[in-house]
LUMDO-50401 format. One record per residue (C-alpha): z, x, y; residue number from 1; residue in three letters. Coordinates in steps of 0.05 Angstrom, whole numbers. Each point is the difference from the previous one (the first is absolute). Layout:
<recs>
REC        z        x        y     i    aa
REC        Z        X        Y   NUM   ala
...
</recs>
This chain:
<recs>
REC        z        x        y     i    aa
REC     6167     3719     1059     1   met
REC      -23      -50      -53     2   gln
REC       26      -57       40     3   thr
REC      -48        4       57     4   pro
REC      -59        7      -48     5   ile
REC       23      -61      -39     6   arg
REC        5      -38       68     7   asn
REC      -67       21       20     8   arg
REC      -29      -24      -70     9   arg
REC       40      -70        9    10   leu
REC      -27       -9       68    11   arg
REC      -70       16      -22    12   ala
REC        5      -49      -59    13   leu
REC       20      -54       54    14   arg
REC      -56       15       41    15   arg
REC      -47       -5      -60    16   ser
REC       34      -69      -17    17   val
REC       -9      -25       72    18   val
REC      -74       25        1    19   ala
REC      -14      -37      -66    20   leu
REC       34      -61       27    21   ala
REC      -43        4       62    22   cys
REC      -63        7      -41    23   ala
REC       17      -59      -39    24   ser
REC       11      -39       62    25   val
REC      -65       21       26    26   met
REC      -34      -20      -66    27   ala
REC       30      -71        4    28   leu
REC      -19       -7       75    29   thr
REC      -71       28       -6    30   gly
REC        7       60       41    31   leu
REC      -60       52      -10    32   pro
REC        8       54      -52    33   gly
REC       49      -38      -43    34   ser
REC      -11      -35      -71    35   thr
REC       40      -46      -44    36   ala
REC      -11       50      -57    37   ala
REC       52       45       25    38   asp
REC       59      -56      -13    39   ala
REC       32        4      -62    40   ala
REC      -16      -61      -44    41   pro
REC       51      -57       -5    42   arg
REC       43        7      -66    43   pro
REC      -17      -52      -52    44   leu
REC       45      -62        1    45   asp
REC       42        7      -65    46   pro
REC       11      -79       -5    47   gly
REC       66      -30      -24    48   lys
REC       27      -27      -63    49   arg
REC      -28      -69       -5    50   cys
REC       69      -37      -14    51   asp
REC       27       36       62    52   glu
REC      -62      -16       43    53   leu
REC        2      -72      -18    54   tyr
REC       78      -10       -4    55   gly
REC       -1      -16      -75    56   leu
REC       58       21      -46    57   pro
REC      -18       59      -43    58   ser
REC       14      -41      -64    59   asn
REC      -47      -55       18    60   thr
REC      -26      -30      -62    61   arg
REC      -77      -17       -7    62   pro
REC      -16      -71      -10    63   thr
REC      -69       22      -33    64   thr
REC      -26       64      -24    65   gly
REC      -52       42       34    66   leu
REC      -60       -3      -42    67   pro
REC      -34       65      -23    68   gln
REC      -70      -28        4    69   phe
REC      -42      -52       39    70   asp
REC       40      -63        4    71   ala
REC        6      -69       35    72   ser
REC       63      -39        9    73   arg
REC        5      -61      -40    74   ala
REC      -10      -62       39    75   thr
REC       68      -29      -19    76   ala
REC       33       62       36    77   gln
REC      -35       -9       66    78   trp
REC       47       -5       58    79   asp
REC       -2       16       73    80   asp
REC       38       50       50    81   tyr
REC       13      -10       76    82   ser
REC        1       44       61    83   tyr
REC        7       -8       71    84   val
REC      -64       13       49    85   asn
REC       37       14       65    86   pro
REC      -62      -20       41    87   ala
REC       -2      -68      -35    88   lys
REC       48      -32       54    89   glu
REC      -61        5       47    90   trp
REC      -49      -36      -49    91   asp
REC      -10      -54       53    92   gly
REC       -6       40       58    93   leu
REC      -62      -15       45    94   gly
REC      -38       42       46    95   ala
REC       30       18       66    96   pro
REC      -23      -29       67    97   ser
REC      -48       32       46    98   ala
REC       59       17       49    99   ala
REC       41       31      -59   100   lys
REC      -62       40      -25   101   gln
REC      -12       27       66   102   ala
REC       76       22       11   103   ala
REC        0       34      -68   104   leu
REC      -64       34       11   105   ser
REC       35       42       54   106   glu
REC       49       29      -46   107   leu
REC      -12       69      -29   108   thr
REC       45       -8      -61   109   lys
REC       22      -55      -44   110   ala
REC       58      -45       33   111   pro
REC       61       -8      -37   112   ala
REC       11      -74       -1   113   ser
REC      -39      -51      -49   114   gln
REC      -49      -32        2   115   pro
REC      -25       40       58   116   asp
REC       -3       63      -47   117   arg
REC      -46      -40      -51   118   val
REC      -44      -17       59   119   trp
REC       -1       70       27   120   trp
REC      -21       27      -65   121   arg
REC      -56      -49       -5   122   trp
REC      -27       15       69   123   leu
REC       -7       73      -20   124   gln
REC      -49      -23      -55   125   gln
REC      -28      -64       35   126   lys
REC      -74       36       -7   127   asp
REC        7       -3      -73   128   lys
REC       41      -65       -5   129   tyr
REC      -22      -45       56   130   pro
REC       37      -61      -26   131   asn
REC       76       10        0   132   phe
REC        6      -51      -58   133   ile
REC      -47       43      -44   134   asp
REC       42       62       20   135   tyr
REC       65      -33      -18   136   arg
REC      -24      -24      -71   137   asp
REC      -42       60      -20   138   ser
REC       39       58       32   139   val
REC       68      -17       28   140   phe
REC       29      -41      -58   141   leu
REC      -30       32      -61   142   pro
REC       10       71       21   143   asn
REC       73      -15       11   144   ser
REC       12      -29      -66   145   gly
REC      -39       53      -43   146   asn
REC       62       48        0   147   asp
REC       57      -47      -15   148   pro
REC      -45      -35      -52   149   arg
REC      -17       64      -36   150   gly
REC       74       24        0   151   lys
REC       21      -68      -29   152   ala
REC      -44        0      -56   153   phe
REC       11       75      -16   154   glu
REC       77      -16       -2   155   gln
REC      -17      -59      -46   156   lys
REC      -37       43      -51   157   val
REC       52       55        2   158   ile
REC       57      -51      -11   159   lys
REC      -36      -40      -53   160   asp
REC      -19       60      -42   161   his
REC       64       35        9   162   gly
REC      -35       66       31   163   leu
REC       64       30       19   164   val
REC       40       63      -11   165   gly
REC      -15       75       20   166   pro
REC      -71       -1      -32   167   glu
REC      -29      -56       42   168   trp
REC      -21       27       71   169   ile
REC      -31      -47       55   170   cys
REC      -44       19       58   171   gln
REC       -4       70      -27   172   lys
REC      -56       37       38   173   glu
REC      -44       47      -40   174   val
REC      -70       31        8   175   glu
REC      -61      -10      -38   176   phe
REC      -61       50        4   177   lys
REC      -73      -22      -11   178   asp
REC      -32       57      -38   179   pro
REC      -66      -26       19   180   asp
REC        9        4       75   181   thr
REC       60       49        3   182   gly
REC       38      -53       47   183   lys
REC       71      -10      -11   184   thr
REC       32      -70       10   185   tyr
REC       70      -21       14   186   arg
REC       25      -56      -36   187   arg
REC       62      -41       -5   188   lys
REC       17      -28      -66   189   leu
REC       32      -70       -5   190   asp
REC       37       22      -59   191   ala
REC        2       61      -46   192   tyr
REC       33       22      -66   193   asn
REC       14       72        7   194   thr
REC       11        6      -75   195   arg
REC      -58      -43      -28   196   thr
REC      -49       13       63   197   lys
REC      -15      -75        3   198   gln
REC      -21      -20       69   199   ile
REC        1      -70       22   200   leu
REC      -43      -28       56   201   glu
REC       30      -67       15   202   ile
REC      -44      -46       39   203   lys
REC       26      -69       29   204   ser
REC      -73      -25        6   205   asn
REC      -64        7      -45   206   gly
REC      -34       57       33   207   ser
REC        6       77        9   208   pro
REC       17       30       66   209   asp
REC      -65       26       26   210   arg
REC       31       61       33   211   thr
REC       33       20      -64   212   gln
REC      -64       -6      -49   213   val
REC      -24       72       13   214   pro
REC       72       26      -12   215   lys
REC        5      -36      -67   216   asp
REC      -72       24      -19   217   leu
REC       25       73       14   218   ala
REC       58      -13      -45   219   trp
REC      -46      -16      -56   220   ala
REC      -37       62        5   221   lys
REC       57       47       15   222   asp
REC       17       44      -59   223   pro
REC       69       11       27   224   ala
REC       15      -73      -14   225   trp
REC      -36       -6      -65   226   lys
REC       64      -10      -37   227   asp
REC       18      -63       43   228   ser
REC      -22      -76       -1   229   lys
REC       -6      -55       46   230   val
REC       19      -72       -6   231   lys
REC      -28      -48       53   232   tyr
REC       46      -55        5   233   val
REC      -31      -65       36   234   phe
REC       42      -61       23   235   ala
REC      -65      -40        9   236   glu
REC      -67      -10      -39   237   pro
REC      -44       58       10   238   gln
REC      -59       -3       50   239   lys
REC      -64       27      -13   240   ala
REC       12       64       38   241   asp
REC       64       14      -44   242   ala
REC      -42       -8      -63   243   lys
REC      -54       46       22   244   lys
REC       54       52       22   245   phe
REC       34        0      -68   246   leu
REC      -67        8      -35   247   gly
REC      -15       60       41   248   asn
REC       69       30      -16   249   met
REC       -8      -16      -74   250   arg
REC      -64       41       -1   251   gln
REC       38       56       28   252   leu
REC       70       -1      -34   253   ala
REC      -14      -44      -61   254   gly
REC       57      -36      -28   255   asp
REC       48       39       49   256   arg
REC      -15      -62       48   257   val
REC       28      -66      -21   258   thr
REC       10      -65       35   259   glu
REC       62      -46        2   260   tyr
REC      -12      -71       26   261   asn
REC       70      -18       14   262   tyr
REC       -9      -69       33   263   arg
REC       43      -19       52   264   ser
REC      -11      -41       61   265   asp
REC       18       19       70   266   arg
REC       44      -45       45   267   val
REC       -6       23       68   268   glu
REC       59      -22       44   269   leu
REC       17        4       78   270   ala
REC       56       27       37   271   pro
REC       59      -48        8   272   lys
REC       -6       -6       72   273   ala
REC      -42        2       63   274   gly
REC      -73        3       12   275   gly
REC      -52      -55       -1   276   gln
REC      -16      -32      -64   277   arg
REC      -64      -35      -22   278   ala
REC        9      -76      -11   279   thr
REC      -29      -49      -50   280   ser
REC        9      -75       -7   281   gly
REC      -33       -5      -69   282   leu
REC       33      -54      -39   283   met
REC       57       -1       49   284   gln
REC       35      -66       19   285   pro
REC       -4      -14       69   286   pro
REC       64       20       36   287   gly
REC       29       44      -56   288   gln
REC       28       65       29   289   ser
REC      -28       63      -26   290   gly
REC      -73       20      -18   291   ser
REC      -42        0      -62   292   thr
REC       -6       74      -21   293   arg
REC      -21       36      -60   294   gly
REC      -57       39      -32   295   gly
REC      -46      -56       18   296   leu
REC       14        0       72   297   thr
REC       -6       77        3   298   asp
REC      -71       -8      -31   299   leu
REC      -22      -52       46   300   ile
REC       26       37       58   301   arg
REC      -52       56      -15   302   glu
REC      -53      -50      -26   303   ser
REC      -59       -4       51   304   arg
REC      -43      -61       14   305   pro
REC      -68       22      -20   306   thr
REC      -25       54      -50   307   pro
REC      -27       42       56   308   lys
REC       68        5       34   309   thr
REC       37        9      -65   310   met
REC      -46       58      -20   311   ala
REC       13       32       67   312   asp
REC       73       -4       -8   313   phe
REC        5       23      -72   314   leu
REC      -42       61       19   315   asn
REC       46       18       59   316   ala
REC       61      -10      -44   317   lys
REC      -28       46      -56   318   asn
REC      -18       55       48   319   ala
REC       71       -2       31   320   ala
REC       29        6      -71   321   asn
REC      -27       60      -38   322   pro
REC       58       -5      -48   323   gly
REC      -24      -65      -26   324   gly
REC       24      -70        8   325   leu
REC       33      -51      -43   326   pro
REC      -36      -61      -17   327   arg
REC      -16      -44       58   328   gly
REC      -42      -57       30   329   pro
REC      -65       39      -16   330   gly
REC       13      -15      -73   331   gly
REC       11      -74        8   332   val
REC      -57      -52       -3   333   asp
REC       27      -51       45   334   phe
REC      -59      -47      -14   335   ser
REC       37      -17      -63   336   thr
REC       70       -9       28   337   leu
REC       35      -58      -30   338   asp
REC       75      -22       -3   339   leu
REC       32       11      -71   340   lys
REC       75      -11       13   341   tyr
REC       49      -35       38   342   val
REC       76       14      -10   343   gly
REC       52      -56        4   344   lys
REC       14      -22       70   345   pro
REC       77        3       20   346   val
REC       19      -27       68   347   lys
REC       17       58       50   348   gly
REC      -31       52      -47   349   lys
REC      -69       27       -3   350   gly
REC      -53      -17      -51   351   val
REC      -38       54      -47   352   asp
REC      -71       -8       -6   353   phe
REC      -55       40      -28   354   ala
REC      -77        0        5   355   phe
REC      -51       33      -48   356   asp
REC      -68       30       15   357   ala
REC      -56       41      -37   358   lys
REC       13       79        5   359   glu
REC      -58       36       31   360   asp
REC        6       71      -29   361   pro
REC      -54       29       47   362   thr
REC       51      -19       58   363   glu
REC      -57      -29       40   364   gln
REC       30      -68        8   365   ser
REC       56      -25       42   366   gly
REC      -29      -43       51   367   trp
REC       18      -72       13   368   gly
REC       71        1      -25   369   gly
REC       33      -31       63   370   lys
REC      -49      -59       -3   371   ala
REC        4      -17      -71   372   asn
REC       78        8       -6   373   ser
REC        4      -42       61   374   gln
REC      -45      -52      -28   375   leu
REC       42       -7      -63   376   ile
REC       67       -6       43   377   ser
REC      -32      -47       43   378   asp
REC      -26      -47      -57   379   ala
REC       70        7      -33   380   phe
REC       32      -33       63   381   phe
REC      -53      -49       10   382   thr
REC       12      -26      -73   383   trp
REC       74       -7       18   384   leu
REC       -8      -33       67   385   ala
REC      -51      -54      -19   386   leu
REC        8      -50      -57   387   thr
REC      -42        8      -60   388   pro
REC      -39      -62       18   389   asp
REC      -34       42       57   390   lys
REC      -27       53      -50   391   phe
REC      -73      -24      -10   392   trp
REC      -67       10       38   393   val
REC      -61      -45      -11   394   asn
REC      -74       18       18   395   leu
REC      -38      -71       -9   396   asn
REC      -52      -20       43   397   pro
REC       18      -70       -4   398   asp
REC       72       16       25   399   glu
REC       -2       39       69   400   pro
REC       64      -24       16   401   asp
REC       39       22      -62   402   arg
REC      -14       75       -5   403   ile
REC       70       19       -1   404   met
REC       67      -14       29   405   asp
REC        4       17       78   406   ala
REC       63       44       -6   407   lys
REC      -27       39      -67   408   phe
REC      -63       10       37   409   gly
REC       31       45       55   410   lys
REC       25       47      -54   411   thr
REC      -35       58      -33   412   asp
REC       22      -31      -72   413   ala
REC      -38      -62       20   414   gly
REC      -58       42       25   415   arg
REC       -7       39      -62   416   val
REC       -1      -61      -43   417   leu
REC      -53      -35       37   418   leu
REC      -44       65        5   419   glu
REC       14        7      -76   420   ala
REC      -29      -70      -12   421   asp
REC      -64       17       38   422   leu
REC       -8       66      -38   423   gln
REC       10      -35      -67   424   met
REC      -60      -49       16   425   lys
REC      -41       62       21   426   his
REC       22       38      -66   427   asp
REC      -10      -66      -42   428   phe
REC      -73      -10       15   429   tyr
REC      -18       77        0   430   lys
REC       24       -2      -69   431   ala
REC      -54      -45      -15   432   met
REC      -53       41       30   433   asp
REC      -62        0      -55   434   pro
REC       -9       74       23   435   ala
REC       59       20      -39   436   thr
REC       10       -1      -75   437   asp
REC       57      -52        3   438   leu
REC      -41      -43       51   439   gly
REC      -63        0      -46   440   lys
REC       39      -21      -63   441   arg
REC       36      -54       41   442   tyr
REC      -64      -35       23   443   trp
REC      -31        4      -67   444   ala
REC       65      -32      -32   445   ala
REC        1      -57       48   446   leu
REC      -21      -70      -24   447   pro
REC      -70      -20       22   448   lys
REC      -29      -56       35   449   glu
REC      -79       -5       -1   450   asn
REC        4       71      -20   451   gly
REC       40       25       60   452   lys
REC       72       23       -1   453   pro
REC       49      -56       15   454   cys
REC       70        7       26   455   met
REC       47      -47       37   456   pro
REC       35       11       68   457   gly
REC       68       37      -15   458   leu
REC       68        7       30   459   arg
REC       31       70      -10   460   asn
REC       67       21       19   461   trp
REC       49       57       -7   462   ile
REC       71      -10      -23   463   glu
REC       56       44      -31   464   pro
REC        6        9      -75   465   lys
REC       71       11      -25   466   thr
REC       30       62       30   467   ala
REC       36       49      -47   468   gln
REC       67       22       30   469   val
REC       68       28      -22   470   arg
REC       62      -24       36   471   glu
REC       50       56      -14   472   gln
REC       56       41       30   473   asp
REC        1      -47       60   474   gly
REC      -74        5       15   475   gly
REC      -69      -20      -21   476   ile
REC      -56       46      -30   477   tyr
REC      -67      -31       13   478   ile
REC      -41       25      -57   479   leu
REC      -63      -43        3   480   asp
REC      -24      -49       50   481   thr
REC      -66      -24      -26   482   pro
REC      -47      -52       35   483   leu
REC      -43      -54      -33   484   arg
REC      -68      -28       24   485   leu
REC       -5      -73      -21   486   lys
REC      -67      -41       -1   487   ser
REC      -21      -72       -4   488   thr
REC      -57      -47       17   489   ala
REC       -2      -32       72   490   gln
REC      -49      -19       54   491   thr
REC        5       -8       72   492   thr
REC      -23      -47       52   493   val
REC      -27       56       49   494   thr
REC      -67       22      -19   495   gln
REC      -32       68       -5   496   gly
REC      -73       15       14   497   pro
REC      -51      -25      -51   498   gly
REC       -1      -52      -55   499   glu
REC       39        0      -66   500   pro
REC      -33       36      -56   501   ile
REC       30      -46      -51   502   cys
REC       46      -56       -8   503   thr
REC       50       19      -64   504   pro
REC       27      -58      -39   505   asp
REC       69        6      -33   506   glu
REC      -26       40      -63   507   ala
REC      -44       50       45   508   thr
REC       63        7       47   509   thr
REC       45       19      -56   510   lys
REC      -48       43      -33   511   ala
REC      -14       37       66   512   ala
REC       77        9       12   513   gln
REC       10       32      -68   514   arg
REC      -53       53       16   515   val
REC       33       12       71   516   ile
REC       73        0      -31   517   asp
REC      -23       52      -51   518   ser
REC      -45       46       39   519   met
REC        9       -5       74   520   ile
REC       75      -17        8   521   val
REC       26       61      -42   522   pro
REC      -40       49       39   523   ala
REC       23      -26       66   524   val
REC       69       -7      -19   525   glu
REC       -2       73      -21   526   lys
REC      -26       17       67   527   thr
REC       57      -40       35   528   ile
REC       53       42      -39   529   asn
REC      -31       69        7   530   thr
REC      -51        5       56   531   ala
REC       22       36       66   532   pro
REC      -31      -65       41   533   gln
REC       60      -38      -27   534   tyr
REC       55       50        8   535   ala
REC       32      -38       59   536   asp
REC        1      -62      -40   537   leu
REC       36       35      -61   538   arg
REC       50       28       52   539   arg
REC       20      -63       33   540   val
REC        4      -36      -68   541   tyr
REC       50       52      -29   542   thr
REC       40       -9       70   543   ala
REC       -1      -72      -24   544   arg
REC       35       17      -64   545   val
REC       52       43       34   546   ala
REC       15      -54       54   547   ala
REC       12      -52      -57   548   glu
REC       47       41      -31   549   tyr
REC       39        9       67   550   ile
REC       -6      -75        7   551   arg
REC       36      -10      -65   552   gln
REC       51       51       13   553   gln
REC       16      -30       68   554   asp
REC        9      -69      -31   555   ala
REC       55       28      -43   556   lys
REC       35       39       60   557   ser
REC      -22        4       70   558   pro
REC      -37       64       15   559   thr
REC      -18       38       63   560   asp
REC      -70      -39       -7   561   tyr
REC       36      -68        0   562   his
REC      -18      -20       72   563   ala
REC      -71       17      -11   564   ile
REC      -12      -39      -63   565   ile
REC      -38      -66       11   566   asn
REC       14       10       75   567   ser
REC      -72      -21       12   568   gly
REC       -6       60       49   569   asp
REC      -48       56      -18   570   ala
REC      -14       20       75   571   ser
REC       38       66       -9   572   arg
REC      -55       22      -54   573   trp
REC      -66      -20       39   574   pro
REC      -71       23      -10   575   leu
REC       -1       72       19   576   arg
REC      -52       45       25   577   ala
REC      -62       10      -11   578   pro
REC        6      -78      -23   579   asn
REC       43      -25       57   580   gln
REC      -56      -47       26   581   asn
REC      -20      -24      -71   582   trp
REC       -5      -76       -8   583   thr
REC       -6      -46      -57   584   arg
REC      -53      -42       38   585   glu
REC      -46       57       11   586   ala
REC        2       22      -70   587   leu
REC      -13      -71      -20   588   phe
REC      -64       -4       43   589   gln
REC      -20       66      -29   590   lys
REC        5      -32      -69   591   tyr
REC      -30      -67       20   592   arg
REC      -60       34       29   593   asn
REC      -11       39      -64   594   ile
REC        4      -65      -42   595   tyr
REC      -50      -42       42   596   thr
REC      -49       56       11   597   his
REC        5       38      -61   598   gly
REC       16       79      -14   599   glu
REC      -21       19      -65   600   phe
REC      -68      -21      -34   601   thr
REC      -18       13      -73   602   tyr
REC      -69        2      -36   603   asp
REC       15      -30      -66   604   val
REC      -58       21      -50   605   pro
REC      -10      -71      -30   606   asp
REC        8      -43       62   607   ala
REC      -54      -25       43   608   asn
REC       32       18       64   609   gly
REC       53       45       32   610   thr
REC       75      -17      -12   611   val
REC       53        0       53   612   gln
REC       75       -1      -13   613   val
REC       52      -27       46   614   tyr
REC       75       -2      -13   615   ile
REC       66      -28       24   616   val
REC       74       12      -26   617   gly
REC       71       21       11   618   gly
REC       59       43      -19   619   val
REC       68      -31      -23   620   asp
REC       65       40        6   621   leu
REC       43      -61        7   622   ser
REC       27       12      -74   623   lys
REC       24       64      -22   624   gln
REC       14       -2      -79   625   pro
REC       39       57      -26   626   lys
REC       21       21      -66   627   gln
REC       59       52      -11   628   asn
REC      -16       50      -52   629   val
REC       55        9      -51   630   gly
REC       44       63       -2   631   lys
REC      -26       29      -64   632   val
REC      -67       -8       23   633   gln
REC       15       31       69   634   phe
REC       36       57      -29   635   thr
REC      -56       18      -50   636   ala
REC      -55       -4       52   637   gln
REC       34       21       65   638   his
REC       54       45      -23   639   arg
REC        6       44       63   640   tyr
REC      -18      -50       51   641   leu
REC       68      -18       24   642   pro
REC       16       74        9   643   arg
REC      -67       19       34   644   gln
REC        7      -64       44   645   thr
REC       73       20       26   646   gln
REC      -30       72       11   647   thr
REC      -56      -31       37   648   ser
REC       45      -33       51   649   val
REC       21       70       25   650   lys
REC      -69       37      -12   651   thr
REC      -70       -1      -28   652   leu
REC       -2        5      -78   653   thr
REC      -41      -13      -57   654   asp
REC       -7      -69      -36   655   asn
REC        5       25      -69   656   thr
REC      -20      -66      -25   657   asp
REC      -78       15       22   658   thr
REC      -30       68        5   659   thr
REC      -21       11       70   660   gly
REC       44      -52       32   661   gln
REC       53       17       54   662   leu
REC       65      -36       20   663   leu
REC       21        3       71   664   leu
REC       58      -42       29   665   gly
REC       56      -10       51   666   ala
REC       60      -38       17   667   asn
REC        8      -48       59   668   thr
REC       65       32       24   669   ala
REC       -7       72      -25   670   ala
REC       49       55       18   671   asp
REC      -45       58      -13   672   asp
REC       47       55       33   673   thr
REC       34       54      -33   674   gly
REC       41       65        4   675   thr
REC      -31       62       22   676   ser
REC       14       31      -69   677   thr
REC      -24      -53      -50   678   pro
REC       22       11      -73   679   thr
REC      -60      -12      -50   680   pro
REC        8      -64      -40   681   thr
REC       27       20      -71   682   pro
REC      -47       -3      -57   683   thr
REC       12      -58      -47   684   pro
REC       23       10      -71   685   thr
REC      -68        7      -40   686   pro
REC      -11      -67      -41   687   thr
REC      -18       37      -62   688   his
REC       -5       78       -6   689   thr
REC        0       24       66   690   gly
REC      -53       50      -19   691   lys
REC      -62        5       47   692   pro
REC      -64      -25      -27   693   thr
REC      -51       57      -14   694   pro
REC      -67       -1       32   695   thr
REC      -64       37      -14   696   pro
REC        2       71       35   697   thr
REC      -64      -19       34   698   his
REC       18      -69       17   699   ser
REC      -34       -8       51   700   gly
REC     -101     -941      272   701   gly
REC       30      -56      -38   702   gly
REC       38       -4      -66   703   gly
REC       68      -36       14   704   gly
REC       -7      -43      -63   705   ser
REC      -18       54      -49   706   thr
REC       59       18      -43   707   pro
REC       21       70        2   708   ala
REC       11       36      -69   709   pro
REC       64      -13      -31   710   ala
REC       49       58        6   711   pro
REC       28       37      -64   712   thr
REC       69      -15      -20   713   thr
REC       50       52       31   714   pro
REC       38       46      -50   715   ala
REC       64      -23      -24   716   pro
REC       59       22       48   717   asn
REC      -53       25       48   718   asp
REC       17      -21       70   719   pro
REC      -58      -28       46   720   gly
REC      -42      -39      -47   721   gly
REC      -58      -34       30   722   asp
REC       -6       -2       74   723   leu
REC      -12      -68       31   724   ala
REC      -67      -20       30   725   his
REC       -8        0       74   726   thr
REC      -13      -66       35   727   gly
REC      -18      -66      -33   728   asn
REC      -37       -9      -63   729   asp
REC      -30      -64       35   730   ala
REC      -63       12       42   731   pro
REC       21       11       74   732   ile
REC      -37      -21       63   733   gly
REC      -64      -26      -29   734   leu
REC      -46      -55       19   735   ile
REC        6      -55      -56   736   ser
REC      -77       -1      -19   737   gly
REC        0       72      -33   738   ile
REC       -3      -14      -75   739   ala
REC       52       48      -36   740   gly
REC       36        8       65   741   ala
REC       -1       76       16   742   leu
REC       63       24       36   743   ala
REC      -45       39       48   744   val
REC      -54        4       35   745   ala
REC      -44      -51       -5   746   gly
REC      -12       30      -62   747   gly
REC      -67        0      -11   748   ala
REC      -48       57      -12   749   leu
REC      -65      -36        2   750   val
REC      -63       32      -18   751   trp
REC      -64      -36       17   752   trp
REC      -67       24      -32   753   met
REC      -55      -23       45   754   arg
REC      -76       11        7   755   arg
REC      -22       26       65   756   arg
REC      -27      -55       46   757   arg
REC      -67       33        1   758   thr
REC       -1       38      -66   759   ala
REC      -31      -12      -69   760   gln
REC      -24       53      -49   761   gly
</recs>
């Protein structure tokens, strides 16, 4: 009699289970009368031993200890780690055709094949991202790289610190309850020690995950977790949101919250095969196989041409990544971009090179990277293709037929030099403005004739000072490339408006020149070396230094650049938009109009009339004196530059020589592909103790005949020594009548001080 009763109970139990299952199905499918609350909560994920999760031996020995308090990794121990972004094989994918868009729009689900799948997913969000390139760079590529980047850095932290054994559990899911709101949050812990209750939140960037912020604040207030502590481990410098978040956490949990700045630069790799890669020809010899790639080219791909387009792109990228992004182009001020390193060119192999730029901590920059890097590369090839006797420009009203070499005039390097010459003239007489303190003192200091300030006509020109370089490890580090402003007396035949104020004799001319050299020349020279209006001139001059190094190396043994050098053909590096229609003749006419009609007028207090100033001059880069810095000095002043430069070839990093400077480079034949399971780069053996550096808890033209300065004597047994001058020491291509024979330009910056034709008093 018991068996039928038992069977009826089993059948009833089965019916109950089926009914519950049906209720669950209805709840999930939204049928009336059902709620998700009836479903049992998903069990918490217990996680896995860290060594097992990341495939590490259980006896892995730490290379550095996990600090107890706030700490920063010593600069000597910085390194990098790599990972594969599976989407990077499509970093050069363009928008689909109209026909392809129409075909994909008919599909109700994502196609299986690439790149159709990428395009289809974009079409689902086209209202939000009308431009496919913006979608590719702000959503598709970064989102695909977030997870592998995070896992690779977590693996590195676990391995480097020996967080192995049964006590260390990774990806353990727990619950935090906020006592103020009563809300319970589920949170996965990157690493957790079951004995010490130490939590590690490992961040491969410098920002907190916005979706995790309320969960962590709940932890800080949850009494059930009051015996635990959390350490935030950052791979990159903390951004403003991270500092603010840590401050809030410390207000709630005090010293249970610590930070560990475990500096390590990410290297993003692409899968080994397939796809459509972005290409770049920066610094790449024509005809060489492969493509220039590296941290620089990734940043330039994301750089937009204007501040507005860049701001829009950064807003979209940040909105698509609530977990935070690693450092990117927004933090690079490309207006300061300059070439700083070129590796040894070996025939058949790629060449490493590195730029530097100022960092923008607000991450509001990033625009203009393509144009400025292209200018440097084009200038580099122009200096190689043309012979040094072409590297001059001349704005002299007496010489309209000798503005600059015809071939040089069809390049952006030539354009930059001629425009800089005109800019220098403007800045020179602007420095004399008596409305300024300097100008007022200048006019008062000039010698007087009949009670009026008297100065001669002048020729002023820009030329290189001795560049400071270090030739080491098969490459050249370009440490400093200063420019000099030269000035001397000269007159011209072409007359400006008005009559001369004075006719200075030899003594007056010398006295006036001493005033000019001591007051005006230093001020304008500083402007040339620092002001943004001369940034392009500085860029093309630094490229000149790099090109001269390549010339010297090629003379020893032919390189991939051999066919270019002195070929006389710079047509592959022409004037680029928006300057494609620029001409030397048009700029000369603009200058000559200023010279003959006047631009600035100055009212000098002790003069009887109004003074007008007109100028003429040049830029001379036909010579490039260089001095090789000795090994001892280089090591003392630039200890980490070689390591950081090599890192920059792979990814964006800091130039530790100067606070706020970044290094970003590439290789002209790089292979940036890797396996799907990259192993982090081993941490190098610490130079000294290996202990982390504690930080406070609450851290929050003319001039050819002017001799260059003599180079210093190289250190004994120090290869490299003095690097040879470029070009001839004798004047080049000049008319014989110019005294002092300036190698460029017609030299002459001429200042004429004249009365107005009608003005007196």
